[in-house]
KEBADO-993954 format. One record per atom (N, C-alpha, C, O, CB): residue in one letter; x, y, z. Coordinates in steps of 0.05 Angstrom, whole numbers, plus 5000, padded with zeros to 4 digits. Atoms other than C-alpha are relative to their C-alpha. Glycine has a CB too. Example, Ala and Ser with C-alpha at 12.3 -4.5 7.8 and 13.67 -1.06 7.14 Angstrom:
BEGIN
a501849765000 a524649105156 a501850245000 a503950245013 a498050015025 s498449764999 s527349795143 s498550225014 s499550445018 s500950094971 
END
This chain:
BEGIN
m497649845005 m141765976800 m501849985025 m500850015047 m499350294993 s498250034978 s147965876844 s500750285011 s500650484996 s502649864992 l499449754987 l149866426893 l502750094993 l504549934988 l499749985030 r497349885006 r155666896879 r500650215020 r498950365029 r500150124972 l499149804981 l159667326926 l501350234985 l503150184968 l502049885021 h498849785014 h161368026903 h502350115016 h502050175040 h498050224995 v497649884988 v168368286918 v500750254985 v501550234961 v502449805000 p499349745014 p169469026902 p502850004990 p504749895002 p499550245019 d497449985013 d175269186857 d500450294993 d498550424984 d500249804975 p499549725008 p178669866845 p499650044970 p500049854955 p502850095008 p500549955028 p177170186778 p502549994983 p502349974958 p498850274997 a497550015016 a184570176757 a502249875017 a502449925041 a500950284990 r497750124987 r190669766774 r502650114987 r502450264967 r499949684997 p497649895012 p198069926760 p500249934970 p499649704962 p502549885015 g499750045028 g199270016686 g497450064984 g497450054960 g500849724994 e502649945013 e191870186672 e499450305002 e500650445018 e497849845013 a500849724998 a188670856659 a498250055024 a496449895030 a498550094974 s501649934977 s185671196720 s497150054992 s496650154970 s501150255015 d502849965006 d178071216724 d498750105026 d498549955045 d498649744990 f501349894977 f174571676773 f497050064995 f495850235008 f501350265008 s502849965007 s167571626743 s498249945023 s495950025023 s499349844977 y501650084977 y165071336809 y499650215020 y498050175039 y501249775012 l500049794979 l165971996848 l497450155003 l497150285023 l502150194994 r502649844998 r159072296834 r500550295003 r499550415023 r498249895023 l499449714998 l161572996821 l497650174993 l495950084977 l502450084982 q502149805007 q157073616818 q501550264995 q503750305004 q497950035023 p498749745006 p158574316792 p500450175025 p498950145045 p498350164980 a499649814978 a161274856838 a497650185003 a496450274983 a502550184995 g502249844995 g155775246871 g497349874997 g495250005001 g500150234982 f502650135004 f150374726857 f498549955026 f496149975026 f500549734985 a501350074975 a149074546930 a499150255015 a500850435019 a501849835017 p500949784984 p144875046970 p501149985028 p502249775036 p496950025001 k499150014972 k146575227042 k497649995019 k496150185020 k501850255006 p502450034983 p141474967093 p500450155026 p502750215034 p499449715004 p499749884973 p140075297161 p501349805018 p501249565014 p497350085011 i498650174982 i144175027219 i498249825017 i499149625028 i501850175018 d501950174984 d137974747252 d498449824982 d496349714991 d498050185017 a501550185018 a135774347192 a499949715011 a501849625024 a501549994972 r500350284990 r133173647209 r501749814982 r501849854958 r497049925000 p498350195016 p137873077188 p498449884976 p499649844955 p501149785017 q501550135022 q132272757146 q499550194977 q498850104955 q497349905011 d500349815022 d131773397106 d502650064985 d502750234967 d498850265011 l497449945012 l139073377087 l501049764983 l503449754976 l502150055022 s499250245015 s139072717048 s501550064974 s503349924967 s497649834995 d498649935026 d141173056983 d502950065005 d504650024987 d498750244987 f497249924994 f147573307017 f501749765005 f504149785002 f500050195024 a498450244994 a149672597036 a500849864974 a502649694974 a498449825017 y499450135025 y149572386963 y501250194978 y502350104958 y497449874989 g499049815019 g151573026927 g502950075007 g504449915018 g498350255000 l497249924994 l158073426933 l500050305002 l499550444982 l502049904978 i499849714996 i158774126962 i502650104989 i504750014998 i499650085030 r497649885012 r163574526920 r499650304997 r497450404993 r500649884972 v500149705002 v165275276917 v501650094976 v500750244959 v501150135026 l498249915021 l171175356870 l499549854974 l499449604974 l503049965008 d500350135026 d170175226796 d502749964987 d504850025000 d498150174981 d497450075013 d175575016746 d501750254994 d504150234989 d499449854974 e498549765005 e177575746735 e500850145027 e502050365026 e498450194983 g499349884974 g178375886810 g497950205010 g498450345030 g502650154997 r502049814992 r171976286816 r498249875022 r497649645021 r498350094976 a501750104978 a167776216880 a497050024991 a496150234982 a500550165026 q502850015009 q160576006865 q498149905022 q498949735038 q499849814976 g502150124984 g154175896904 g499650115029 g501050305037 g500549725002 d500849904973 d151175986974 d502249975020 d502250125040 d497649855010 w497950044980 w157375737010 w502550174995 w504550155010 w500849715000 a497549885010 a162276206975 a501150225017 a503550285016 a499550114973 d499249764985 d162476797024 d500949955028 d501350155043 d497850205000 a499350064972 a164476447088 a502750095008 a503150185031 a499749715006 m497249974994 m171876557084 m500950284993 m500550374971 m501649794986 s498949735007 s175277237089 s502649984985 s503849764984 s500450165026 l497550015014 l181277427049 l502349945018 l504149795011 l500650274986 e497950064980 e185577417111 e500149695006 e502349585008 e499550165026 q500150294994 q183376697125 q501049854976 q502449644979 q497249915008 k499050145024 k184776487053 k503050014999 k504349814992 k498850124974 l497149985000 l191876757057 l501249845022 l503449725019 l500950305002 q499050164978 q192776427125 q499949704992 q501749554999 q498450065025 a500250285008 a190275767096 a502149924980 a503249704981 a497249954989 l497950065019 l195075807038 l502749965013 l504249785006 l500250234979 r497550034986 r200875907085 r500249745016 r502249605015 r500450245020 i500150244984 i198875327130 i500449754982 i501949574987 i497449985016 m499950235018 m197774847072 m502849984987 m503949764984 m497950034978 l497450005013 l204275047038 l502249915020 l504049765013 l500750284988 l498150094979 l208074957103 l499849705005 l501849575007 l499550155027 t500350294996 t205074267113 t501249844977 t502549644981 t496949945002 r499050145023 r206974067042 r503149995001 r504349794996 r499050134974 i497149984999 i214174307050 i501149835023 i503149695019 i500950295003 f499250154977 f214873997119 f499849704994 f501649555000 f498250075025 d500450295007 d212173327093 d502449914981 d503649704986 d497349964985 a497950085019 a217173327035 a502749975014 a504249785008 a500250214978 r497450014986 r223173467081 r500149755018 r502249625018 r500450255016 m500050224981 m221072937132 m499949734985 m501149534994 m497650035019 f500050255016 f219672407078 f502949954990 f503849724991 f498150034976 h497250025010 h226672547050 h501849925024 h503749775020 h501050274987 a498350074977 a229672507121 a499749705006 a501649575014 a499350175025 q500350294995 q226571807130 q501549844979 q502749634986 q497049934999 r498550145021 r229471587064 r503050015004 r504549834995 r499350114972 q497249984992 q236171827090 q500749855026 q502949865035 q500850305003 k499950164975 k234971397152 k500750185024 k502050095043 k502149784998 k499749824977 k235072007197 k497749975020 k498050025044 k500250294991 i502350074983 i228171837224 i498949734991 i499649644969 i497750234998 s500850275006 s224671167226 s497449974984 s497049774971 s499849855026 f502750045011 f217671297200 f498750284996 f499250465011 f498249825018 y501549755003 y213371847171 y497549964984 y497349784968 y501850214985 v502650015014 v206271967146 v499550274988 v499450475003 v497649925018 q500649745014 q204872517094 q497150064998 q495449885001 q501249994972 a502849925005 a198472907083 a499850114972 a498050284967 a499250225021 v499949885028 v199973057009 v497249964987 v496249744985 v502449864983 g502650015014 g193473236973 g497750055019 g495550115009 g499649744986 e502249984981 e189373287038 e500250255018 e498750275038 e499949765016 e499449784982 e192073937068 e497650195005 e497450315026 e502350154988 a502149814998 a185774337056 a498049945022 a496850125034 a498550024974 i502150084982 i181273937102 i500750085029 i499150235041 i499649704997 a499349934972 a184873997169 a500650305002 a499950425023 a502549845009 t499449714999 t187274707152 t497450155003 t497250325021 t501550094975 s502449835000 s180374977139 s498449945025 s497250135037 s498249934975 q501550054976 q177174627198 q501350135024 q499950225043 q499649705005 a498649864979 a182474897244 a499350305002 a499050415023 a503049964997 l500649715001 l180875597221 l497150045007 l496450265016 l500550114972 a502849984994 a173375467231 a499449955030 a497450045040 a498349814983 l500450064972 l174075197302 l501150225018 l502750385009 l501349745007 r498949834980 r175475587365 r502649885010 r503049635009 r498050065023 a497450104991 a182475517395 a499749815023 a501549645026 a501850245009 d500450184977 d179675157456 d498349754994 d497849595011 d498850155023 d501450255007 d175674637417 d502049784998 d504349824993 d498550044974 m498250234998 m178473937422 m500049844975 m497949774964 m499249835024 c499750175024 c181073537363 c501149725007 c502849695023 c502050144979 f499250284997 f181772787359 f500849904972 f499249794957 f497749815013 p499250035027 p185972707297 p500949704993 p501449545011 p502350194993 s498650245009 s188372117255 s502950104993 s503850295005 s498549864975 y497249935004 y195372147225 y500650174975 y502850164965 y501649754999 r499449825022 r194572647168 r498850285006 r498150434988 r498749894973 q501149734992 q192173257207 q502150185013 q501550335031 q497649965019 q497949834989 q198873587222 q499450304995 q500350485009 q502749934987 s500849725005 s195774217192 s498550125024 s498550365028 s498250024974 l501449904976 l191474277255 l502150125019 l501650345030 l498549775015 l497949904981 l197874367296 l501350264988 l501750465003 l502249785004 f498949765012 f200874867246 f498150245002 f498950465007 f500849964971 a502049794997 a194375267247 a499950105028 a499250345032 a497449904992 r500149924973 r194675287322 r502750105011 r503150145035 r498949785018 g497549874992 g201775547323 g502249845012 g503949955025 g499450215018 i497950164989 i206074957342 i502750074986 i502750094962 i499349694998 p497549965012 p213475097331 p500949764982 p500649534990 p502150065021 i499150225018 i216274697272 i501949825014 i501849575010 i501250114975 l498050154986 l222074477315 l498849795018 l499949575020 l501750185016 d501250194982 d217474137365 d499149754986 d499549524996 d497650135014 l500950235015 l214473687312 l502449834990 l502349594990 l498350084976 m497750135011 m221273527283 m501449835023 m502349615018 m502150214987 c498750144978 c224173337351 c498649755007 c499849555015 c500250175023 q501650254995 q218572837361 q500649794978 q500849564984 q496950065000 l499450185022 l220072537292 l502949895003 l503449654998 l499850154973 y497250094997 y227572507308 y500449845027 y502549725031 y502050245000 s499850124973 s226172227379 s502650085013 s504049915024 s499949704998 n497549914990 n231872657402 n499850115028 n497750075041 n501250224982 a500049904972 a233772997467 a497950205006 a497250255030 a502750125006 c502149794996 c228473537456 c497249904994 c495350054992 c500750254983 d502650115007 d222773067439 d498150045024 d498749935045 d500349694992 p501849964978 p216873287482 p498749755010 p497849735033 p497950204993 l501250264992 l214372567483 l502149805008 l501549565013 l498349894977 k497950154989 k221172307504 k500549734985 k501449534997 k499549955029 g499550235016 g221671807447 g498249765005 g498849544998 g502849915005 r501850234992 r215771397472 r497749974980 r496049794984 r498850055028 q502250015019 q211171517413 q501149964972 q503250074965 q498250265002 l499250055027 l211671267341 l500250274986 l498450444989 l498049814986 p499749745015 p214271847297 p497450054984 p496349874972 p502550004981 a502349895013 a208572257267 a497549955016 a495350045008 a499749884972 m502450034982 m203872047324 m500250215021 m501050165044 m499949715013 y499649774983 y203772737355 y498050015023 y495949885022 y499850264984 s501849954978 s200572957420 s500550285012 s502850355017 s500449785023 r499549734991 r199473667444 r497550095015 r495750225004 r500750204976 r502449954984 r194473747500 r499350305002 r497050374999 r500349905027 e500549714997 e195274507508 e498950134975 e497950354975 e502550145010 l501149905025 l193474587435 l497449864991 l496549884968 l502249984978 g502450145006 g187374147439 g500349794978 g498649744962 g497950194991 f499350205020 f190673597398 f500549745015 f502749695026 f502450094983 y499850264985 y189372897428 y502049814986 y502449834962 y497149875001 s497950185009 s194772367420 s499149834976 s497049704977 s501049825022 v500650155024 v194772057350 v500349705006 v502249625020 v501750084977 s499850294997 s193471307348 s499649874973 s498149964956 s497849895021 g500350155025 g194170807291 g497349864999 g496549784977 g502149794997 n502750125000 n187470507312 n497950224996 n496950335015 n499549855027 l501349755007 l183371027276 l497150015009 l496350235018 l500150024971 a502849994993 a176170837291 a499550105029 a497450215035 a498849734997 t500349904973 t177370997364 t499950305002 t498950415022 t502349895017 r500249715001 r177971727345 r497150105003 r496650305016 r501150114975 f502949924999 f170371757336 f498949945028 f497550115039 f498449854978 l501150064973 l168771407402 l501050195021 l499350295037 l500949715008 i498949824980 i173371837443 i499050284996 i498350425015 i503150004999 g501049735006 g171272477408 g497150045008 g496450255019 g500350074971 v502849994992 v163872327419 v499850015030 v498250165041 v498549774989 g500050014971 g165172167492 g500950265012 g499750355032 g501849785010 w499149744989 w169072817503 w497950204996 w497450375013 w502650084987 a502149805006 a163573217469 a497749975019 a496650175028 a499149974971 m502150044981 m158372897514 m500750105027 m499150225041 m499349715002 a499049894974 a162573067575 a499950305000 a499250425020 a502849895007 s500149705002 s163173787551 s497150105005 s496650295019 s501150104972 a502849924997 a155573827546 a499049955029 a497550115040 a498249864980 i500850064972 i154573497614 i500950215019 i499550295038 i501049735008 k498949794983 k159074017645 k498950284994 k499550475009 k503050004997 g501049745008 g155374577611 g502150184988 g501950434989 g498850145024 d497849855013 d161774787574 d499050114973 d496750074965 d502549814996 t500749895027 t161875147507 t501849894978 t501649964955 t500250315000 r498150125019 r167374737474 r498849764985 r497249614997 r502649915015 i501050235016 i165874237418 i502449834993 i504749914996 i498550094976 a497950185008 a169873647392 a500049964969 a497949994956 a499649735015 s499650075028 s172473467323 s501749754998 s503949745007 s501450234986 s498750265003 s174272747306 s500649934971 s499150024953 s498349785014 w499150055027 w177872467246 w500649704996 w501949575012 w502550164993 i499350275008 i178171777212 i500250004969 i499550194956 i497949795011 g499950035030 g179371517141 g497749824991 g496149725007 g502749874992 d502250165011 d174671147095 d500149715010 d498049595015 d500150014970 g499850284991 g177470467116 g499049955027 g497949735033 g502849924999 a500850034972 a175970577190 a496950005002 a495949915023 a501250225017 t502950024998 t168470637174 t499049725000 t496749675007 t498750154977 a500850285000 a168369887167 a500349875028 a499749645031 a501749844979 e499750114973 e170069797241 e497650065017 e496150255012 e502550125013 g502349984982 g164869697295 g499950265016 g497750375022 g499949775018 d499949754985 d167170307334 d498750234986 d497650414998 d502850075007 f501249795017 f164870747277 f496950025005 f495950235011 f500649954970 q502950004998 q157570547282 q499150055029 q497150185034 q498849744990 t500649954971 t157670547359 t500250305005 t498450415019 t502049855018 a499749714995 a160171267359 a497750154988 a496750345000 a502750094988 l502249865013 l154871487309 l497449975016 l495850165019 l499649894971 t502550044984 t149371177353 t500150185025 t498150325030 t499849705008 f499849824977 f151771537415 f499750304993 f498450455007 f502549955015 a500249735009 a152672187378 a497150084993 a496350304999 a501750054976 h502849955008 h145572137350 h498250015025 h496650195027 h499049804980 v501950024978 v142071927414 v500350235019 v498350345029 v500549745015 y499549794981 y145272457458 y500650274988 y501250465002 y502349925018 r499549755014 r146072997405 r502750125009 r502850365015 r497750195004 a497349924990 a153473047423 a501050234982 a500750224958 a502149774999 p498949785016 p156673707401 p502749944987 p504850024997 p500250255017 v497550115012 v161773387354 v499750014970 v497649974958 v500549715011 i499750025029 i164073427282 i501449744994 i503649705004 i501550254987 l498950265006 l165472727255 l501050004971 l499450004952 l497949775004 n498749975026 n170372757196 n500849744989 n502449605002 n502450205001 v499150235015 v171072187147 v501650104977 v500450214958 v497549814992 v498349915022 v176972337102 v500149764979 v501649574983 v503050085010 n500150215020 n175471917040 n502150074979 n501650214959 n497149984986 n497849955019 n182271927005 n500449774981 n502449754968 n502550055016 q500250215019 q180371316964 q501449745007 q500849534997 q501050094974 w498450234994 w185370846996 w500549975030 w501550155043 w502650014985 a499350064973 a185970517064 a502549814998 a502249574995 a497649865016 i497550135008 i193270317056 i499749904972 i499450074954 i500949765019 s500250095027 s192769866995 s497149914992 s496749804971 s501949784996 t502750095005 t185269737000 t498350234990 t498150445003 t498849885026 f501649805012 f180670126955 f497550055017 f496549885031 f499149924971 q502149924982 q175070516989 q497449834997 q495749825015 q499450294996 a502450175004 a169670046959 a500049775020 a497849675026 a499949904971 m499950224981 m172069507007 m498950085027 m498149905043 m502849905004 a501249914975 a169569937064 a497050084997 a495750175016 a501650255010 g502949955005 g162670027032 g499550254983 g497350344982 g498650045027 g500449755016 g163870626986 g499149954972 g498650144957 g502650154999 e501050065027 e161670256923 e497150044998 e495649935015 e500749724992 d502949955004 d154770496898 d498850135025 d496450115029 d498649734994 n501049864976 n154070886963 n502050215009 n504250224999 n499449795023 t498149814989 t157271457002 t500449955030 t498749835042 t499050294995 f499650044971 f160271457071 f498350205016 f497650155039 f503150045007 a501849814987 a156072077088 a497349875005 a496049935025 a499750254983 a502650134998 a149971647077 a499949825026 a497749785037 a499549834976 r500150164976 r152071217136 r499150175023 r497750085041 r502849895006 g500949834979 g151171817181 g497050074997 g495550075018 g501650264999 l502849955005 l144471977149 l498249775011 l496149815022 l499550054971 g501550234991 g142171267164 g499949965030 g498349815041 g501149764987 t500050024970 t143871347238 t498750255013 t498750275037 t502949985010 g501449774989 g140072007245 g501750255003 g500850435017 g498849935025 l498249764998 l145872497238 l499750174975 l499050084954 l502949925003 a499749825023 a146373107194 a502549904985 a504649874998 a500350315008 a497750125014 a151072847139 a500350164973 a498450194958 a499649694995 l499549855024 l154373237083 l502549894986 l504349795000 l500450295007 r497750105016 r159173037027 r501250244986 r499850404973 r499149794979 v498749755007 v164373567009 v502549954983 v503949754987 v500850165024 d497449995016 d169973706958 d502250065020 d502550295028 d499950214977 g497949964981 g175773607004 g502550144990 g504450195005 g500849735011 n497749855012 n180673956957 n499350294994 n500850434981 n501049864975 d501049735004 d176674606957 d500050135027 d498250085044 d497250004987 v499749874973 v178975037016 v497550165007 v496750155030 v502450195001 l502249844992 l173075497012 l497649845008 l496249915026 l499250184977 a502150184993 a168074927013 a500649875027 a498849835043 a499649804978 c499250134974 c171874587070 c499550195023 c498550105044 c502949914999 y500349814978 y171875217112 y497050055005 y496150045028 y501450264994 a502949934997 a164475387099 a498549785013 a496849835030 a498750064973 v501450234989 v162074687116 v500949955029 v499249895046 v500449754983 s498950034974 s166574637177 s498750215019 s497950155041 s503150025000 q501149794984 q163975307202 q497049945005 q496149975028 q500350284985 w502850084998 w156675077189 w499749795022 w498049815040 w498949904973 a500350234981 a157774427228 a500850095029 a499650005049 a501949774992 a499249904973 a161274797286 a497850175012 a497250155036 a502650174998 e502249834990 e155675307292 e497649815008 e496349865028 e499150214979 r502250194995 r150574737290 r500549865027 r498649845043 r499849794978 a499450134974 a154074367347 a499950185023 a498950115045 a502849874998 r499949814978 r155074987389 r497350105007 r496950205030 r501850224993 a502749924995 a147775157382 a498149775010 a495749805011 a498950134975 n501550234990 n145674477409 n498149874980 n496049774988 n498550075024 h501650135021 h142874237342 h501149724992 h500049594975 h499850174976 g499150275003 g146973607345 g502549974983 g503550174973 g497949834988 p497550065014 p152973267310 p499650014970 p497449994959 p501049735009 t500050015030 t154873287237 t502249814991 t504449825001 t500550294987 l498050175012 l158372747197 l500650114972 l498850164956 l499049714999 i499249885025 i162373017139 i501949804986 i503949724997 i501450285004 e498250165017 e165272587083 e501550204983 e500450354967 e498549794982 w498349835016 w171172957053 w501149834977 w502749654981 w502350125017 v499150155023 v172472706982 v502750134991 v502850364982 v497850014976 t497349915007 t179972766969 t501649774988 t500449564981 t501450125025 y498350215011 y185872356945 y502750005014 y503950215017 y500550034968 r497450034987 r191972106981 r502250014979 r502849814966 r500149735017 g498049955022 g197372386936 g502549845002 g503849784982 g500850294999 g497650154995 g203071996967 g499449715009 g497249625008 g501850145020 p500450274988 p204171306998 p498550025027 p498550245039 p502649865003 h501350004974 h200271107060 h501950095022 h501150245040 h498949725006 s497949924981 s206671187099 s502749944985 s502849854963 s499849845028 t497450055011 t214171127087 t500549694997 t502549614985 t502250135017 s499850295002 s213070367094 s498449894977 s498349644973 s499149875026 d501950085020 d208370337034 d501150074972 d502550274969 d497350125004 d499349955028 d209470286958 d497449994984 d496549774976 d502049794989 p502550005014 p203070506923 p500149924972 p498049864960 p498850265002 s499950095028 s205670326855 s499349714997 s498949614974 s502950064990 k500750295001 k204069606873 k497049964997 k496149744991 k501049875025 y502850045000 y196569726875 y498350214986 y495950184984 y499149975028 r501549805014 r194670356837 r501750134978 r504250114981 r498850225019 p498449875021 p196870736774 p502050205012 p501250365030 p498250134979 d497949824989 d203371116786 d499250304999 d499850455018 d502549974984 d500549725005 d200671776759 d497050075007 d495950274996 d500650084971 e502949964995 e193571726788 e499350275012 e497350395004 e499049785017 w500649744987 w193872346831 w499850234979 w498250414982 w502150075021 a500049795022 a195372766768 a497350004985 a496750204973 a502449944980 h502650035014 h188672526740 h497650045019 h495350035009 h499949744987 f502249974981 f184472636803 f498450264992 f499550484990 f501150025029 p501549775011 p178773096779 p499750245019 p499050455010 p497349904992 l500249774982 l178673526842 l502650145005 l502750335021 l499049905027 g497649855001 g185773736832 g501750015027 g501249865045 g499450284992 d498349954977 d191073976882 d499050235016 d498650455005 d503050054990 p501349784984 p188274396940 p501750255001 p500650475001 p499449905028 i498349774999 i194274856943 i499950154973 i499650404973 i502949935006 t500249885026 t194074986868 t497450144996 t497350364984 t500449804978 r502849885004 r186575116870 r499750265016 r498650455006 r497849795009 l500249754985 l187075626926 l501750224988 l500950454986 l500849955029 k498349815014 k192875966892 k498750124976 k498750364971 k502749874992 q501449915024 q188875996828 q497850195006 q497550394992 q499049774984 h502249824991 h182976306864 h501150285008 h500050485001 h498649865024 l498949744991 l187376846896 l501050164977 l500850414976 l502349955021 l499249865024 l190477006829 l497750104985 l497850324973 l501649814982 q502449925015 q183577036798 q498750255011 q497650414996 q498149774999 i501349774987 i181077546848 i502050235004 i501350435016 i498849925026 g498049794999 g187477956842 g501350065027 g502250285032 g498850254990 q498849974973 q189977836913 q502549845004 q503349795027 q497949925020 w497550174998 w196177426898 w501550014973 w500350094953 w499249705008 s498449995024 s201777376848 s501949765001 s502449645022 s501650274997 e498150225002 e206776856824 e502550075017 e503749905030 e500849954970 d497749924985 d212377266856 d499549975030 d501249885045 d500850294993 q500650034971 q208777276924 q500049715007 q500949635029 q497250145007 h500250284994 h207576536919 h502849875003 h503349715021 h498449844978 q497250104999 q214976386905 q501350105025 q502849955038 q501650084976 a498749894976 a217076846961 a499149865026 a500649815044 a499550315002 l501050154976 l212476497011 l501149725000 l501949635022 l496949994999 h498950275001 h214875816988 h502950005010 h503749845026 h499949894971 d497249984992 d222176026997 d500350065030 d502049955044 d501450224983 e500049934972 e220776337065 e499449765018 e500749715038 e497950235006 l500850244983 l217275707092 l502149784997 l502649645017 l497349904991 q497950205003 q222575257062 q502450065017 q503649885029 q500849984970 n497849934983 n227975637098 n499449955030 n501249875045 n500750304996 e500850054973 e224075587163 e500249705007 e501149625028 e497250105004 v500050284996 v223374837155 v502949895001 v503549735018 v498549854978 l497250085000 l230774747137 l501450085025 l503149935036 l501450114976 a498749924974 a232975147198 a499149845023 a500749775040 a499350295005 a500950184979 a228574737243 a501249724998 a501849605019 a496949994999 q498850265003 q231274097214 q502950005009 q503849805021 q499949914972 k497249984991 k238374327226 k500150005030 k501949875042 k501450254989 a500049994971 a236674487298 a499349735012 a500549645032 a498150215010 a500850264990 a233173817308 a502349804998 a502749635015 a497549894985 e497850195003 e239173437281 e502350065019 e503849885026 e501049994971 e497949934981 e243873817326 e499449905028 e501149875045 e500450305001 s500950114974 s239773547385 s500149705000 s499449575020 s497250085007 g499750295001 g241072837361 g497649864986 g495549984983 g500249885030 g502150165014 g237072297324 g499249765017 g499749755041 g501049924973 t501150244986 t233971637342 t502149845015 t501649745036 t498549824980 t497950164987 t240571307358 t501650175021 t502450075042 t502049884979 m498449834983 m244171897389 m498750075027 m500150135046 m500650264985 a501549944976 a238671997441 a499549765018 a498049775037 a497550124993 a500650254986 a238771277466 a500650025030 a498949935047 a501549774987 d499349984971 d242371427532 d498050175016 d497150105038 d502850115003 l501949824987 l237771997549 l497449865004 l496349875026 l499450264983 h502750124998 h231471587536 h500249765020 h498249705033 h499149904972 r499850224981 r234170997577 r499750115029 r498649985046 r502849854997 r500149884973 r234771467637 r497250085008 r496650125031 r501950245001 t502649904994 t227571677631 t497749794997 t495349864999 t499550244983 i502150205007 i223971017615 i498149945023 i495949845019 i501349744991 f501750064977 f221270957686 f498150235007 f496450205025 f501849935023 e501749774993 e218071637688 e497450014985 e497149884964 e501550264995 d502649955013 d210971847670 d498449744997 d496749724979 d500550134972 v501650245000 v208271147684 v498249985024 v495849935022 v501849754998 y501649994975 y206071177756 y500350275013 y502350405011 y500949785020 a499949754986 a204271787797 a502149985022 a503650175027 a497350075012 v498050054980 v208571487852 v501449744992 v500249534990 v498849985029 m498650235011 m214071027827 m500249785021 m501149845043 m502850084991 p500050224981 p213470337861 p502949925006 p504749964989 p498449764990 p497350084991 p219570047898 p501649844979 p503949894975 p499949855025 h498550175018 h221269527846 h501150164976 h503250094965 h498349764991 l499149845021 l221870057791 l502350195010 l504150244995 l497850154988 q497949854989 q226070497836 q502649855001 q504749954995 q499250095028 q497650184999 q230769907846 q501149964972 q503649984968 q499249725013 q499150045027 q231069777771 q501450254989 q503350234974 q497749934982 r498849765009 r232570507757 r502850045012 r504750114997 r498350245007 r497349984987 r238370507808 r501949814986 r504249884981 r499749935030 q498250195014 q241169877774 q500850104973 q503150074964 q498649734998 l499449905027 l240670207706 l502150225002 l504050224987 l497550104986 e498249784998 e244170837729 e502849925009 e504850045000 e498850205020 e497550114992 e249670437762 e501549874977 e504049864976 e499749805022 g498750135022 g250870077697 g500750184977 g502150104959 g498149784990 l499549815022 l251070697652 l502750145004 l503550304987 l497850204999 
END
């Protein structure tokens, strides 16, 4: 028999009916909650199952259901809704050519929001480019993010970073990079340093399903396992690495959580569109790390509702309406349904919150545009291009700066 090479293919292409039968779903409340000191080898079922709390009617089910308070649920709803509204405005601004580039988190808001609420304010996050909810949860002004996107006179990064690649050291938000697998390496290293210093802070790192195919991913897992680094390793499986289906990274007939299990880490697979499940598992992993029981790898099963970025057209490689058929639903709608179900929310309250947040975003956008856009800030940025490179500016750069100022 001649040899054949297997090339994974997505279950549906444009014009075909969506098929999510490969997701290995389980009922809400099915997965038990293990102790935080459980041995990784005793958690194998969690790497192949799916931890869920909210059922289809919005009821909280199972051992993980009581982790989140009502106040935290309402806070999570606000953060997620703000992220969704902010994303929509900035995507529209890019289409109007007011900003050059943007990356949305549509459909994935629950993951970063819930983990931000489960972490301490001084824990360190090493995000990819769909975790803007981390910043909103930690109180960043909307205007600060917008100014970075507009690269204007008030941009805290002075126009030197690609829009949507945020950086906020004082909020424990490490600079975003397009090279995603490095997030795991740097996060594990930071967590090891925290332990070496005898600190109490833990790290949280984020990559997508596609980045698990890079060598940095496995190297980070090995170091995390060997040294029991106090870190949470988040794999956001949103089904697509730009136009490449998650099976191309090894997700066919296997789970990404299983990669962690095979390296000796505690590994769990979670419904990434269920805020209550996301929070409960994040809290569990944080407590485990803080108690010196080692790292946790979490595969968050979700769906990228929009394009990979404003430079992408997903209609070229997947069905146009696929997100509407995703069986885990919309995280904002599911939390709203839960709050309605328990009698702690109403349609009027939801509309009022939406309108309030939309007005805040629109006001921030107006202020950002009054400070100039990518072209209006060119002179300002030219004057500062020599700064923040060397602690002491060398003579040849001093000379170049004088020449530039004389020519302006």
